[in-house]
Phi, psi and omega in degrees: 000134180285158180303318181299318178295319178295320179297318179295316179298317179301312181298320180295317180294315180300315179297317179298318179294322178298317180293320177297316180301319179297322179290337183257024178072039180061043178223146171226154173268154177298329178295317178301316182299311181295317180295319183298320183262009185300327181291340181267354177052054179281149177272175184299322180297319179293320177295324177295324177295322178293319176300321177296321176299312180296321178300319179295334178270003179081020181253123180271147175250122182245167175271351183285150175291151178245143178294342181266015185298339182271357179291157174289140181271000181260137180263071183288123176073014181246129178289141178266117181276000000 
């Protein structure tokens, strides 16, 4: 996969996760985060940076399972505000 494709996929996943977090009361599970980005094969340091991004947006990362874990992580056709 080319860098441009990875960047686009990353942005789509990030946007999708933000929308899911809003539906879940500004929370995501660490499992959701890892599963969402699994195709990009990120290391722990990169995942921690993403957690920091979400924290800065007021979104908490928990160890608890979420009922929305089966949702798609991509925000297809949805504008990111």
